[in-house]
C-alpha positions as CSV (number, residue, x, y, z in Angstrom):
1,M,-65.7,23.8,0.9
2,K,-66.6,21.4,3.7
3,K,-65.0,18.5,1.8
4,F,-61.8,20.6,1.5
5,I,-61.8,21.4,5.2
6,L,-62.3,17.7,6.0
7,Q,-59.3,16.8,3.8
8,I,-57.1,19.3,5.6
9,F,-58.3,18.0,9.0
10,L,-57.5,14.4,8.0
11,L,-54.0,15.4,6.7
12,S,-53.4,17.3,10.0
13,I,-53.9,14.0,11.7
14,V,-52.4,11.5,9.3
15,L,-49.3,13.5,8.2
16,P,-47.8,14.1,11.6
17,N,-48.5,10.5,12.6
18,F,-46.7,9.4,9.4
19,L,-43.7,11.6,10.1
20,F,-43.7,10.5,13.7
21,A,-43.7,6.8,12.6
22,Q,-40.8,7.5,10.2
23,L,-38.8,9.2,12.9
24,A,-39.6,6.5,15.4
25,S,-38.5,3.9,12.9
26,Q,-35.3,5.7,12.2
27,S,-34.6,6.2,15.9
28,K,-34.6,2.4,16.2
29,I,-31.5,2.2,14.0
30,N,-28.4,2.2,16.1
31,I,-25.2,3.4,14.5
32,S,-21.6,3.6,15.8
33,V,-18.5,4.4,13.8
34,N,-14.8,3.8,14.4
35,V,-12.3,5.7,12.3
36,Q,-8.5,5.1,12.1
37,Q,-6.5,8.1,13.2
38,E,-4.5,8.2,10.0
39,I,-5.0,7.2,6.4
40,F,-2.1,5.9,4.4
41,P,-2.4,6.5,0.6
42,V,-0.9,3.1,-0.2
43,I,-3.5,1.3,1.9
44,A,-6.4,3.4,0.5
45,K,-5.3,2.7,-3.0
46,F,-5.0,-1.1,-2.3
47,I,-8.5,-1.2,-0.8
48,S,-10.1,1.0,-3.4
49,E,-9.1,-1.5,-6.1
50,G,-11.3,-4.1,-4.4
51,N,-8.4,-6.0,-2.7
52,K,-8.4,-7.5,0.7
53,Y,-5.6,-8.7,3.0
54,S,-6.3,-9.9,6.5
55,N,-3.8,-7.5,8.2
56,I,-4.8,-4.4,6.3
57,P,-7.8,-2.7,7.8
58,G,-10.2,-0.2,6.2
59,L,-10.3,3.4,7.4
60,V,-13.9,3.4,8.6
61,K,-15.8,0.7,10.5
62,W,-19.6,1.1,10.7
63,N,-21.7,-0.9,13.1
64,I,-25.4,-0.6,12.2
65,Q,-28.2,-2.4,14.0
66,N,-31.9,-2.4,12.9
67,E,-34.1,-2.6,15.9
68,N,-37.3,-2.2,13.9
69,D,-39.8,-4.9,13.0
70,D,-39.4,-4.1,9.3
71,S,-36.6,-4.3,6.9
72,V,-34.8,-1.1,6.1
73,Q,-32.4,0.2,3.4
74,I,-29.6,2.5,4.6
75,I,-27.1,4.4,2.5
76,I,-23.8,5.2,4.3
77,T,-21.2,7.5,3.0
78,S,-17.6,8.4,4.1
79,E,-15.6,11.2,2.5
80,I,-12.5,13.2,3.1
81,P,-13.5,16.6,1.6
82,E,-11.0,17.9,-0.9
83,W,-9.1,14.7,-0.8
84,T,-11.3,11.8,-1.9
85,E,-14.5,10.9,-3.7
86,P,-17.3,9.6,-1.4
87,A,-17.3,5.9,-0.5
88,I,-20.9,5.0,-0.8
89,T,-22.5,1.7,0.4
90,T,-26.1,0.7,0.3
91,I,-27.1,-2.0,2.8
92,E,-30.3,-3.9,3.5
93,L,-31.0,-4.8,7.1
94,S,-33.6,-7.3,8.1
95,P,-35.6,-6.8,11.3
96,K,-33.3,-7.0,14.4
97,E,-30.3,-7.5,12.1
98,N,-26.8,-6.1,12.8
99,K,-24.1,-5.5,10.1
100,E,-20.5,-4.3,10.1
101,I,-19.4,-2.3,7.1
102,I,-15.9,-1.3,6.2
103,Q,-15.2,1.8,4.0
104,T,-12.0,3.5,2.8
105,P,-12.5,6.5,0.6
106,F,-9.8,7.2,-2.0
107,G,-8.8,9.9,-4.4
108,N,-5.7,10.3,-6.6
109,K,-4.8,13.5,-4.7
110,L,-3.7,11.3,-1.8
111,L,-0.9,10.0,-4.0
112,R,0.4,13.6,-4.5
113,N,0.7,14.3,-0.8
114,H,4.2,14.5,0.6
115,S,3.7,15.4,4.3
116,I,1.4,14.6,7.2
117,V,-1.7,16.8,6.9
118,P,-4.5,17.2,9.4
119,T,-8.0,17.0,8.0
120,T,-11.5,15.7,8.7
121,I,-13.6,12.8,7.4
122,L,-17.4,13.3,7.0
123,L,-19.7,10.4,7.8
124,K,-23.3,10.2,6.8
125,A,-26.2,7.7,6.9
126,K,-29.6,8.1,5.4
127,V,-32.8,6.3,4.9
128,E,-34.4,7.3,1.6
129,D,-33.6,11.0,1.4
130,K,-33.5,11.6,5.2
131,N,-30.3,11.9,7.1
132,I,-30.4,9.7,10.2
133,F,-26.7,10.1,11.1
134,E,-24.0,12.7,10.5
135,E,-20.6,13.1,12.1
136,T,-17.2,14.7,11.4
137,K,-14.0,13.2,12.8
138,N,-10.5,14.5,12.8
139,I,-7.9,12.4,11.0
140,R,-4.5,12.8,9.3
141,V,-3.5,12.1,5.8
142,R,0.0,10.5,5.6
143,A,2.5,11.1,2.8
144,A,2.2,9.0,-0.3
145,D,5.7,7.6,0.2
146,D,5.1,6.6,3.8
147,M,5.4,2.8,4.0
148,V,3.6,1.4,7.0
149,W,5.4,-1.8,8.2
150,S,3.3,-2.4,11.2
151,L,-0.2,-1.5,12.4
152,N,-0.7,-3.9,15.3
153,S,2.1,-6.4,15.2
154,P,5.6,-6.4,13.7
155,Y,5.6,-6.4,9.9
156,D,1.9,-7.3,9.6
157,T,1.6,-5.1,6.5
158,E,5.0,-5.9,4.9
159,P,3.6,-7.0,1.5
160,L,2.7,-3.4,0.8
161,I,6.3,-2.6,0.1
162,A,5.6,-4.2,-3.3
163,A,3.7,-1.0,-4.2
164,W,7.1,0.8,-4.4
165,V,8.3,-1.7,-7.0
166,T,7.6,0.3,-10.2
167,P,9.0,-1.7,-13.2
168,N,7.5,0.5,-15.9
169,D,8.8,3.8,-14.7
170,N,10.7,5.8,-17.4
171,L,13.9,6.1,-15.4
172,V,13.8,2.4,-14.6
173,E,13.6,1.8,-18.4
174,K,16.6,4.1,-18.9
175,I,18.8,2.2,-16.5
176,L,17.8,-1.1,-18.3
177,S,18.6,0.5,-21.6
178,N,22.1,1.2,-20.4
179,A,22.4,-2.2,-18.8
180,K,21.7,-4.1,-22.1
181,E,24.6,-2.3,-23.7
182,K,26.9,-4.0,-21.3
183,L,25.9,-7.5,-22.7
184,F,27.4,-9.1,-25.8
185,S,23.9,-9.9,-27.0
186,R,22.7,-6.3,-26.2
187,A,19.5,-7.8,-24.9
188,L,17.9,-8.5,-21.5
189,V,15.8,-11.6,-22.0
190,G,15.0,-12.6,-18.5
191,Y,14.5,-16.3,-18.0
192,L,14.8,-17.0,-21.7
193,S,18.5,-17.4,-20.8
194,S,19.5,-20.4,-18.8
195,D,21.9,-18.3,-16.7
196,I,20.5,-14.9,-15.6
197,T,23.6,-13.9,-13.7
198,P,25.2,-11.9,-16.6
199,Q,21.9,-9.9,-16.9
200,V,21.8,-9.2,-13.1
201,K,25.4,-8.1,-13.2
202,A,24.8,-5.8,-16.1
203,I,21.9,-4.2,-14.3
204,F,23.9,-3.8,-11.1
205,N,26.7,-2.1,-12.9
206,A,24.3,0.2,-14.8
207,V,22.9,1.3,-11.4
208,R,26.5,1.8,-10.2
209,N,27.3,3.9,-13.3
210,A,24.3,6.0,-12.5
211,K,26.3,7.1,-9.4
212,I,23.6,6.0,-6.9
213,S,25.1,5.5,-3.5
214,Y,24.0,4.8,0.0
215,V,22.4,7.4,2.3
216,N,20.6,6.9,5.6
217,S,17.1,8.3,6.0
218,V,14.8,8.7,9.0
219,M,11.5,7.0,9.7
220,S,8.3,9.0,9.3
221,F,6.7,9.8,12.6
222,G,2.9,9.3,12.9
223,K,0.4,8.0,15.5
224,I,0.0,4.5,14.0
225,G,2.4,1.6,14.0
226,F,5.8,1.9,12.5
227,A,6.2,3.8,9.2
228,Q,9.2,4.8,7.1
229,R,9.7,7.1,4.2
230,V,10.6,4.9,1.1
231,R,11.9,6.5,-2.0
232,L,10.3,5.4,-5.3
233,P,12.9,4.1,-7.8
234,R,12.6,7.2,-9.9
235,E,13.5,9.3,-6.8
236,S,16.6,7.2,-6.0
237,I,17.7,7.5,-9.6
238,S,17.2,11.2,-9.9
239,E,18.6,12.0,-6.4
240,K,21.4,9.4,-6.8
241,S,20.7,8.3,-3.2
242,A,19.2,5.2,-1.7
243,N,19.1,3.5,1.7
244,C,18.8,-0.2,2.0
245,I,15.0,-0.4,1.4
246,D,15.2,2.2,-1.4
247,G,17.8,0.2,-3.1
248,S,15.9,-3.0,-2.7
249,V,12.7,-1.7,-4.4
250,L,14.9,-0.1,-7.1
251,F,16.6,-3.4,-8.0
252,A,13.3,-5.3,-7.6
253,S,11.8,-2.9,-10.2
254,L,14.6,-3.5,-12.6
255,F,14.4,-7.2,-12.3
256,E,10.6,-7.4,-12.5
257,N,10.7,-5.3,-15.7
258,I,12.6,-8.0,-17.6
259,G,10.4,-10.8,-16.3
260,L,12.6,-12.0,-13.4
261,E,11.1,-12.8,-10.0
262,P,12.5,-10.5,-7.3
263,V,12.1,-10.9,-3.5
264,I,12.8,-8.3,-0.8
265,I,14.4,-9.7,2.3
266,L,13.7,-7.9,5.6
267,I,15.8,-8.7,8.7
268,P,16.1,-6.6,11.8
269,R,17.1,-3.0,10.9
270,H,18.0,-4.0,7.3
271,A,16.7,-5.0,3.9
272,F,18.3,-6.4,0.7
273,V,17.1,-7.9,-2.5
274,G,17.1,-11.3,-4.1
275,V,16.2,-12.7,-7.5
276,R,15.2,-16.3,-8.3
277,L,17.5,-18.1,-10.6
278,A,14.6,-19.6,-12.5
279,P,10.8,-19.2,-12.4
280,N,9.3,-20.3,-9.1
281,S,12.8,-21.6,-8.1
282,R,13.9,-21.8,-4.5
283,E,17.4,-21.0,-5.6
284,T,17.9,-17.3,-5.1
285,L,20.7,-14.8,-5.8
286,F,20.9,-12.3,-3.0
287,I,22.5,-8.9,-3.4
288,E,23.5,-6.3,-0.8
289,T,22.3,-3.2,-2.6
290,T,24.0,-0.7,-0.4
291,M,27.4,-1.8,-1.8
292,V,26.5,-0.4,-5.2
293,G,28.4,2.8,-4.5
294,R,31.5,1.0,-3.3
295,S,34.7,2.7,-4.4
296,M,36.9,1.2,-7.1
297,L,39.8,1.2,-4.6
298,N,38.0,-1.5,-2.6
299,S,37.8,-3.7,-5.6
300,L,41.5,-3.2,-6.3
301,L,42.5,-3.9,-2.7
302,T,40.3,-7.0,-2.4
303,L,40.7,-8.2,-6.0
304,T,36.9,-8.6,-6.1
305,T,34.5,-6.8,-8.3
306,T,31.8,-4.8,-6.5
307,F,29.1,-7.0,-8.0
308,D,30.7,-10.2,-6.7
309,A,31.3,-8.6,-3.3
310,A,27.6,-7.5,-3.1
311,V,26.4,-11.0,-4.0
312,K,28.7,-12.6,-1.5
313,E,27.5,-10.2,1.2
314,G,23.9,-10.6,0.3
315,N,24.1,-14.4,0.5
316,D,26.1,-14.3,3.7
317,E,23.6,-12.0,5.3
318,F,20.7,-14.3,4.4
319,N,22.5,-17.4,5.6
320,R,23.5,-15.8,8.9
321,A,20.0,-14.6,9.6
322,M,18.5,-18.0,8.8
323,Q,21.0,-19.7,11.0
324,T,20.7,-17.4,14.0
325,N,17.0,-16.4,14.0
326,P,15.0,-17.7,11.1
327,N,11.8,-16.2,12.5
328,S,13.2,-12.7,12.1
329,V,13.6,-13.2,8.3
330,R,10.7,-11.8,6.3
331,I,10.6,-12.5,2.6
332,V,8.3,-10.3,0.4
333,D,7.7,-12.1,-2.8
334,I,6.8,-9.5,-5.4
335,K,5.1,-12.0,-7.7
336,K,2.8,-13.2,-4.9
337,A,2.2,-9.6,-3.8
338,R,0.9,-8.9,-7.3
339,E,-1.4,-11.9,-7.1
340,I,-3.1,-10.4,-4.1
341,G,-3.5,-7.1,-5.8
342,I,-0.6,-5.0,-4.6
343,Y,0.3,-3.0,-7.7
344,P,2.8,-0.2,-8.3
345,L,1.9,3.1,-6.6
346,W,2.6,4.8,-10.0
């Protein structure tokens, strides 16, 4: 009995001291967290796939400093409840070491969102099974079709537009099926042909026959940078409507599907598409996609087919822009975008 009482007495001394030491150790871990005000699904998808691009930041930036004399292992978690799976990172900190950790939680539900939705992000840090930090911050989930062109400087996130280029979409395939019927060979062979112009023309006319025409659309208003709603190709086809950037990603999708190398040209307040005449070639055929809905009367009055007029206008636009202000011309190479991990949204 005396031995039992002694054990209890010793535990009453040792256990509180142990807990105190644990809490004291944890209190010497300094944590600060910065969170972006808005999460763009296209950015979250890109980062979740393990890709990095210098101008595309993560959603959450942790700064963790270990002021202890011993190493410590910390598990940090960020999650947008009902939207994403938790992003979990385990880090080892040496004595007096400081680390910066970036996290961006992602879930497929983000890709089904079509409006700006206010929500919260839950942030946690723990040592072993003990929470040492917990905080909830307000953020907003952007629509999946919101393309963010700029976060900090003009067009610093422009390669992300390649995510809207969806070459394997069923409606894209249907346009191509109609296009090949316009060729004598009834085949779209890409660069296996020494002259791709007939294929490009057949695709252009197939889009024209689908009754897709130009319509203006407004930008998407948020708190970060400059964003714009961009229709996916399947939307442009089903709605028979496309503005300049919608048409550019539609044609880029059609060209990429058959193995051609499209580029999207961005100039102030406008966009159009180009396609290289040979693999890795500097020679490019530019097309003003907004002319796809031009009336037959214009062709008759000018004695010029709509395709030829669109090519002339596209090439003229590119040359004018390069002559007057080459620094304002932005070229998004879809092939290079794929190489850095920017894949189709769908």
